[in-house]
C-alpha positions as CSV (number, residue, x, y, z in Angstrom):
1,X,66.0,71.5,11.6
2,X,62.5,74.1,11.3
3,X,61.4,72.5,14.7
4,X,64.6,73.8,15.8
5,X,64.6,76.8,14.5
6,X,61.1,77.4,15.6
7,X,62.3,77.0,18.9
8,X,65.5,78.8,19.4
9,X,64.6,82.3,17.9
10,X,62.5,84.5,19.8
11,X,60.0,86.8,17.8
12,X,60.1,89.3,20.5
13,X,63.7,89.5,20.6
14,X,63.6,90.0,16.9
15,X,61.3,92.6,16.6
16,X,63.4,94.3,19.0
17,X,66.6,94.3,17.1
18,X,64.8,95.1,13.9
19,X,64.0,98.3,15.3
20,X,67.0,98.8,17.1
21,X,69.6,98.4,14.2
22,X,67.0,100.2,11.8
23,X,67.1,103.3,14.1
24,X,70.9,103.5,13.3
25,X,70.0,104.4,9.9
26,X,68.3,107.1,11.4
27,X,70.9,108.1,13.7
28,X,69.4,107.5,16.6
29,X,72.1,105.6,18.4
30,X,70.7,103.4,21.3
31,X,72.2,100.7,23.9
32,X,73.5,97.5,21.9
33,X,74.8,95.8,24.6
34,X,71.9,93.5,25.1
35,X,71.9,92.4,21.8
36,X,74.9,90.4,22.8
37,X,73.3,87.4,25.3
38,X,70.4,87.3,22.6
39,X,73.3,86.1,20.1
40,X,74.8,83.6,22.3
41,X,71.6,82.5,23.2
42,X,70.4,82.0,19.5
43,X,67.0,84.0,20.6
44,X,68.5,86.0,17.1
45,X,69.0,83.0,14.7
46,X,72.5,81.3,13.7
47,X,72.4,83.8,10.3
48,X,72.6,86.5,12.5
49,X,75.2,85.2,14.7
50,X,77.2,85.1,12.1
51,X,77.3,88.4,11.6
52,X,77.0,90.0,14.4
53,X,80.8,90.1,15.5
54,X,81.2,92.5,12.0
55,X,78.0,94.4,12.6
56,X,78.8,95.1,16.1
57,X,82.0,97.2,15.3
58,X,80.5,99.1,12.2
59,X,77.2,100.3,14.8
60,X,79.5,100.8,17.8
61,X,81.6,103.3,15.1
62,X,78.8,105.0,14.0
63,X,77.6,105.6,17.2
64,X,81.0,106.9,18.1
65,X,80.3,110.1,15.7
66,X,77.9,111.2,17.9
67,X,81.0,112.5,20.3
68,X,82.1,114.1,17.7
69,X,79.5,117.1,17.0
70,X,79.2,119.7,19.0
71,X,76.8,120.1,21.7
72,X,75.6,116.6,21.7
73,X,77.4,114.8,24.3
74,X,76.4,118.1,26.7
75,X,72.6,117.3,25.8
76,X,72.7,113.9,26.0
77,X,74.1,114.3,30.1
78,X,70.8,116.7,30.3
79,X,68.5,114.0,29.2
80,X,70.4,111.4,31.1
81,X,70.0,113.3,34.5
82,X,66.2,114.5,33.8
83,X,65.5,110.9,33.1
84,X,67.4,109.5,36.0
85,X,66.1,111.9,38.7
86,X,61.5,110.8,37.9
87,X,63.4,107.2,37.9
88,X,64.3,107.7,41.5
89,X,62.3,110.5,43.0
90,X,59.3,109.0,42.0
91,X,59.5,105.6,43.7
92,X,60.9,107.1,46.5
93,X,57.6,109.4,47.1
94,X,55.5,106.6,46.5
95,X,57.0,104.7,48.7
96,X,56.9,107.6,51.3
97,X,53.4,107.3,50.9
98,X,52.3,103.9,50.9
99,X,54.0,103.9,54.4
100,X,52.1,107.4,55.3
101,X,49.0,104.8,54.9
102,X,50.0,102.4,56.5
103,X,51.0,104.2,59.6
104,X,49.5,107.8,59.8
105,X,50.5,108.4,63.4
106,X,54.1,107.4,62.9
107,X,54.2,109.8,59.6
108,X,52.0,112.6,60.3
109,X,54.4,115.2,59.0
110,X,54.0,113.3,55.7
111,X,50.4,113.6,55.6
112,X,50.8,117.1,55.9
113,X,52.5,117.5,52.8
114,X,50.7,114.5,50.8
115,X,49.7,117.2,48.2
116,X,52.9,119.0,47.6
117,X,54.9,115.5,46.9
118,X,52.6,114.1,44.4
119,X,52.5,117.6,42.7
120,X,56.6,116.8,42.8
121,X,56.6,113.2,42.0
122,X,54.3,114.5,39.0
123,X,56.3,117.3,37.9
124,X,59.0,114.8,37.5
125,X,57.6,112.6,35.2
126,X,56.4,115.3,33.1
127,X,59.5,117.2,32.6
128,X,61.4,113.4,32.3
129,X,59.1,112.8,29.4
130,X,58.9,116.4,27.9
131,X,62.6,116.5,28.4
132,X,63.4,113.1,26.3
133,X,61.2,114.5,24.2
134,X,62.6,117.9,23.3
135,X,66.3,117.4,23.7
136,X,66.2,113.8,22.1
137,X,64.8,116.6,19.1
138,X,67.7,118.2,19.7
139,X,69.9,115.5,19.3
140,X,69.0,114.2,16.4
141,X,68.6,117.3,14.4
142,X,72.3,118.2,15.0
143,X,72.9,115.0,13.9
144,X,71.1,114.9,10.8
145,X,73.0,118.7,10.0
146,X,76.0,116.9,10.4
147,X,75.2,114.1,7.8
148,X,73.6,116.8,5.6
149,X,77.1,118.7,5.6
150,X,79.0,115.5,5.1
151,X,77.1,113.3,3.3
152,X,79.2,110.3,2.6
153,X,79.8,109.4,6.5
154,X,79.0,106.2,7.0
155,X,77.6,105.5,3.7
156,X,78.6,102.2,3.4
157,X,78.1,100.8,6.9
158,X,74.1,101.8,6.5
159,X,74.3,99.5,4.0
160,X,75.6,97.0,6.1
161,X,73.0,98.0,8.5
162,X,70.4,98.2,6.1
163,X,71.4,94.4,5.4
164,X,71.2,92.9,9.1
165,X,67.5,94.5,9.3
166,X,66.6,92.5,6.6
167,X,67.6,88.9,7.6
168,X,66.1,89.6,10.5
169,X,63.2,90.4,9.1
170,X,63.2,87.1,6.9
171,X,63.8,85.0,10.1
172,X,60.7,86.4,11.5
173,X,59.2,85.7,9.0
174,X,60.1,82.1,8.4
175,X,59.6,81.9,12.0
176,X,55.7,83.4,11.4
177,X,55.4,80.4,8.4
178,X,56.9,77.3,10.3
179,X,54.3,78.1,13.3
180,X,52.1,79.6,11.5
181,X,51.0,82.7,13.7
182,X,49.5,85.3,13.1
183,X,51.7,88.2,11.8
184,X,49.8,90.7,13.4
185,X,50.8,89.5,16.6
186,X,54.4,90.2,15.4
187,X,54.1,93.7,14.4
188,X,57.7,95.5,14.2
189,X,58.9,99.4,14.5
190,X,60.5,100.9,11.3
191,X,62.1,104.1,10.4
192,X,62.6,103.2,7.0
193,X,59.9,100.8,4.6
194,X,62.6,100.1,2.0
195,X,62.9,96.3,3.2
196,X,61.1,93.2,2.0
197,X,58.7,91.1,2.9
198,X,56.9,93.8,5.6
199,X,53.9,96.5,5.0
200,X,53.0,99.1,6.3
201,X,50.4,99.8,8.7
202,X,50.3,102.9,11.0
203,X,52.6,105.9,9.6
204,X,54.5,107.9,12.2
205,X,53.1,110.2,14.2
206,X,54.5,113.4,16.1
207,X,55.1,111.3,19.2
208,X,56.1,108.2,17.3
209,X,58.6,109.1,14.7
210,X,58.5,105.3,13.6
211,X,56.2,103.4,11.0
212,X,54.4,100.5,12.5
213,X,54.6,97.2,9.7
214,X,53.6,93.9,9.1
215,X,55.4,91.0,7.8
216,X,53.8,89.8,4.5
217,X,54.0,85.8,4.5
């Protein structure tokens, strides 16, 4: 049984799922669709697989609250547009500049505006990253204000989410104990530090709002 567990669970998938699910307690509603595949593959453990169907419904309901808060949907659209812009613009410009280097005579016009293209690419990246930080912060504050006005909203669901995170922490801890690997290699991101078998390694920073934690064996 131990060998099967060691081979089936993916510690990286578990770490990613821990951060994502824990983030729902902080009203950060990331996409959970990728978890379905990992659950079916058994990469998150059998105990989590048994709870996933119910947990998935709970998390979807929690995320849907953002659509009911004034201004959140609009801000999310702007954030998506900004991120999509640099993800599309930058590759196009990079390919264009690369072609101008390979065939300078054919792409003489591009060579003359190389500096301008580089500025556009750099500006797109900065705008996307800054937009994610600023707009993401505004979305988070609006959601937080909503829960402050409605303290009972999703209260029981948050307990379910916390229990699921603890289960995944237990699975990761079991994997590390069986495989005899160093917990430092599998540190996790957490918004809350009220779980068992974890210790804080790094505190949150202005550019990183979550803790870096390590499994205690």
